[in-house]
N, C-alpha and C positions, 0 to 999 in steps of 0.2 A: 470628488470626482466617481467614489464608490459608496452607494447608499450605508452600507454597512459602517463606514468611517465618514460619518458628517463632518462636513469642512465649508468654511466660506468658498465661494466660487473663486478658482486661480484666477490671476492675470492672463489674458490673452498668449502673451509672449511664453508664460510657463508651460502653458497649453502646447504651442507651435514647437516648444523644445522638447517636451516628451512626446512628441508625435515623431519628432524628426527621429529622435532615438533609438526608439521604437522600432521604426522602418528601415533603419540601419542594423539594428541587431536581429529582427526576424528574418532576413536572407542566410546570415551567419549559422542562426539555429536550425534552418532547413535544410542546409547542406550538411551541419555535423550529426543531423537525424538521418538523413540518409545514407552517412557514412557509418552508421551503427552506433552514435556516441549518445549517450542519454542527454534530453536537453536541459534537465535540472543541474547537471555537472557543469556542463557547457558555460549554463546561465550565472551560476556560482563562481566559475574562473573569470568570467566578464564582470561579474561586480564587483571581486577583488581588484581588480584592474581600473576599476571606476569607483574609488572611495570619495569623489566629491558628491555621489548623489546622496539625497539624506533617507531615510526612512519611509517616508511617504511617495519617493520617487521609485524606491526598489520595489514597494509594495505592488504601486501602480503597473509598473513595468512586468512584474513576477506573473500578475493576475493575469496582464492582457498576453503574457508569452503563454501560458497553460489553456488560456481560453481561444487562442490561434489555433493549437494543436486539437484542441477538444472539437471544433466544428470543421478542420481541416479538410475532412473527407467531403462535406459540401462545400466549402467557399472555395477550394482550391481544385480539387479532382474532379468534382463533378461540374459545378457552375463555373469554375474556371475564371472565379473575379483577380479584379486586380488586388495589389495588398491594402489600400486604403478600403477599397468598399468590402474586402474580405474583413477588414478587420471592424468596420460599421457592422456588417452581419452579426459577425460572432459576439458583438457588444448588445444588439438588438435581441439577440436569442436567451441571453443569460440575465439582463437587468429587467428588472420587472416593471420599472418606468425611464423617464427620458432623465439624462442624466447632463452634465456638461460636456461631457467627453462625447457622448452620441450626437448631442447638437453641433457640437465643433466639426465632427467627419461628416454630418449630414449637410454641411454647406457647401460641399464640394462634391459629394456621392449621393447617385439616386438608383433607384431600381424599377424595373418596367412597372411595378404596381407601387402605393404606397405602403410602408411595412411599421408598424408600432412595436412596439418592446413586448418582446412574448417570454419572458424569464418567468412568469406563473403558469404559462402552458406546458400542458402534457406534450412528452415526447411527440405521440401520434399528431397530435395539433398543430406542432412545428412543421409536420412535414407536409400535413394539408397547407396549412398557411404558403409555407414558400412553393409548393408547388403550385398554387394560385399567384402568389408573387411571378415568378418566373417563368410561367409557362411551359413547366420542365417536371416530370415527374419523378420524386424524389422517395426516397426509403431509408428506412433506419441502417438497412444494413453496409451503405454507402458510408457510414460513419467510423467502419471499421476495416481491418483488412480483411480482402475477399476472401483469404484461407481461412480465415475462424470457422464458418458453418463445417469446413472438413476435418475439424476434430472438437467443437463443441457441440453438444446435442441441442437441437433445436428449440427444446423448451425452456434448457438452461439459458441460452443467448437471448431470448426472448425477455428474460428476467431483469437478465442482466445489464441489458442496452440500456434502460432509461438512466440508471444508477453511472454508468459510464460517463454520460453526458451531463453530469452534476457535479459541482465542487462540495469534497467530503468535509466533515468537519475535522477538526485534529483532536486527537483523542490521547488521553495521557492515563498512565497508571498511577493512582496515588499511594504512597507508602507511609503518608498521614492518614488523620480521620477524614472523610468527606467534608465534612460540616468545618474543620479546619483550613483545608485546600481550597473551598469555596468561598471561605472568608477571603483568603490571601487573594484568589483570583477577583475577588468584588473590590477590594481594595487597588486593586490595579485598572479598573472600571473592563474587566473582562467577564462577559457573561460564561457562564458554564451549567451545563445540563447531566446530571450523574445519571446514567446507567439504571433503569428500573429493575434489574436482576443481578446484575454483574457489579457489586457494590464498589469495588474499588476503581471502577472506570468513570471517567468524566468527559463530557466532549466540550470543546470551546470553537468559536470560530477559527479559520484556517487562517494563515498568513501571519501568526503571532509568533514572537520569537519568545520564549517564555524564559529562556535562557537570562536574556534582558530583563525581563519584568520581574521574575522571580529569583534573583541573584542570593537572597539571603536564605533560599529554600532549597538551593542545590541539594539532591540526595534525597528529597522529599517525595518526590515524582520521578516518572520514568516518561517521555514521550513515546508512546507504542499503540499503532492501532489497534482497535476492538476485537479485529477478526485475530491479530498476532498475540493478543493476550488470552483468546481462546486455548491456545494451545496448550501453555502450561497447566492452566485449569483442567484439561483435559487428561493431561499426565498426572495432576493428582499425586505428586510425590510425598512421600511421608518422611517424618522428620527422623533422620539419624540414617537413612538409605544412602546408598551410594548412587550417580546417577552420571552418563556421559551423555552431554549434548555435542553430537557430533558433526554438527556443520555452524557453529555459533557466531559467527559473524562478531559484530562489535556488542553482542551479548545482550540483547534485549530479554530473548526469552530465559538465557541462564539466570541472569537476575530473578527474574519472576520464579524461576523454581527455587533458587535459594531462598526468599522471601515466604515462599508455601513449606517448605521444608523448616522455617523458625529458624533459620541459618544452625540448622544441626545437622550433622553427617557432613556428606561432600560432594562435589560437582566437578568432573572433568571437563572443561569445555576446551575443543580442539578446531581448528581451522587451518589451511594450509596459507592464510596470508598473515605475515608477521603485524604489518599495520591494522589489521581488524582485531587482532587480540589485545596492541598496546591500546587501542579505544576501549577494548573491554577491561583491561585493567585500569585505567583512569575513570571509569564510570563505576567500577566494582568500589574501588577506593570512596570515590566518591558517596557513596551508599553507605559505607561502611560493613561491606560485605567481605569475609575471609574464608569465606569456604569453597570460593572457585579455584580451581586449578588452571591455569591455561596450558596448552600446548600444542607446538606447531606440529599438524599432520594433516596428511590427504587421507581422508577416509576412504576412497577408493582403493587403496594400498595397502591399509595398514588400521589395526585397532589398537587401543591401549590396555590390554587385555583381554584373553578368551574367558567368556562366559563369568565375568565378575562383577557385573554390574544389574543391580536391582531393577532399573529403567534405563531406557536408552531412547532421546530424543533426536529423531533426525528430520530437522526442518531444512529439507533438501535444496539443492539449487534447483531453480525452477525458469521456466518461460515469464512469469511474473505475469500471464495473462489474466488475473485476478486483479490487478492493481491500475485499471485503466484509467479510473478515476482520477488516482492519486499522481498517475505517470502517464499522462494523455498521450506523449509523443511515441509512448512505448509500441503502440498499436501500429506505428508506420516505420520502426526500426527492427522490429523481430519478425521471423518467417517461419513456417511451417518445418523447415529444415533445421530450426534451432529448439523449435520442441520436441522434435525427434533425438537431437542431440541430447538435450537437456534429459529426457526421457532414458535414455542409454545411461548416462552417468548415476540418474538415482537408481537404475536396478544394480548399478555396483555398489555402491552405498549401501542399499538396502541389505545387501548379502554380506557385505561388512558388519552393520549393525547388527543381525541377527546372530553373528559368530561371539558378539560381545554380551550378549544376554544371559545371564544366568538362567539356570533351570526354574521356571514358574515366575521369572522377571515380567516386565512390560515392556515394548516396543512401540513409540508413536511415531508416526510419519505422517509429516504435515508439506504441503506446498501452498501457497500463495496462487493458485493458477484454478482456470475451470476446464483446463483441455482433458479430453478423456487418456490420452496415451500418459498423462503425467497421475491421473488419480486412480479411477476403475480401474482400468487396465492395467496400471502399473499395480496395484495391491493385487487383482486376481493372480496375475502372473508370480508376484510374490509366494500366495499363497499356495499357488498349484507347486510352486519349487520348493518351499518351507513349509510341510505339511505338519512340523511339531509346533508351528504357530497357528493361533486361532482368533479371529475378531471376540473383542470381549465390549458389551454394551457398556454405556456412559451415559450420562444425561447432559442436555445440550446446555453449555455454559452459559446461553442469552434465554434461554426460555426454560430452563428444567425439564423438556420433556425427553423422555428417553429415546435412545438412539439404538441402531443393530452394532455398534461399534464405527460404523464411521460417519463423517458430518461433512456435507458438501455446503459451506457458508454462499452463499451468492451474493453478490455485491451490493451492498445497500448504502449504508452511511458509513460502512467499513468495507475494507477489500474482500474480494472473493479468497476464500480458503478451504482448502480440502485436510481433513483432520483422521487419521485412522488410529485406533488403540487394538492394540494385539498382544496374547499374553503366551508366551512360550510354557509348552508343557515340562511342567516338574518332573523332576529326575525320577523314574521308577526306583520302587522298593523290591530290593532282593527277596 
């Protein structure tokens, strides 16, 4: 049913069964998103309650669900199509050729004008083709929340929109050699592509459960988006240093810091969520990393030591408006109000993080978003309030080009991510 996973044609009764499951599932997920709950979390819970479904069915449903939210701005909000017609249109917008699923849906759904698969067309070409088909002017901005232009620069938004409408690959950070990891993936019939500059990064097609495929290589790789991998590379910690990962979550970046430090020195990884720290503990154990100390702590209220750390990483909680390709439903469940709330929380954590950096130390601020209040405006306000910090130039992790100390990664085959590296003034000598 999907060209990336060639199979024999499915019996018609199987197609009808999957169609019924999907059409029962999508309204539930629509309601969850309207109530502010992430579609992936709801879908995962639903999957756990339907263990009778095989891997093929789960993959099909997952792809159909995220495709539904990716094109929701056109199919439902603008064109107001019924669910079967909307499902057909979203498939036509992503598939390069006709599929068994498209042919099945086309038997009972028609549009004002015939429409061919547009998976290989550019986004602007899709706008033009659908405008002709439905005799209704469409625009790319209908594909995202109408509040976005209020907090995202026009130039950045135009560059990001095509990426938001594409499925990203899955990125891994290999802890083994690239050659060994590619051989292991090839043995499982998984195509992989190494990043040309970031030598530990490999991309594979999305929708693959590597924990099931590479069970004997647990600890040799970390599933981590390419933009996320850039954060620790900008930190550039040295062996033997002491770092604080102030909002560690489940620890992807803390694990990366530990590897870059060659497991010499120490990292304090804090988060107010006990379950996240428990997951980090499991991941560190699987990777054989013993230099990370977990601490339950709300960084808006406390720091684990004043002027103690060679470096502090603040991968701050944010709106996530740079992850709309990976989480297409997020554009329909987060608002401008939440952007402002996130910015206020980030400012509070930044103030705490500044206290923890020792004189001459490094502070790295990162958020997976592209909104101005959480990126450049946040940084400018911090620098104005903390004149003892200044930007420190670094080289772009994906190209090697010099930066001025800040980097806005535009969503492409990875998330959008803003990263700033700052150095605290050294203590003055008497």
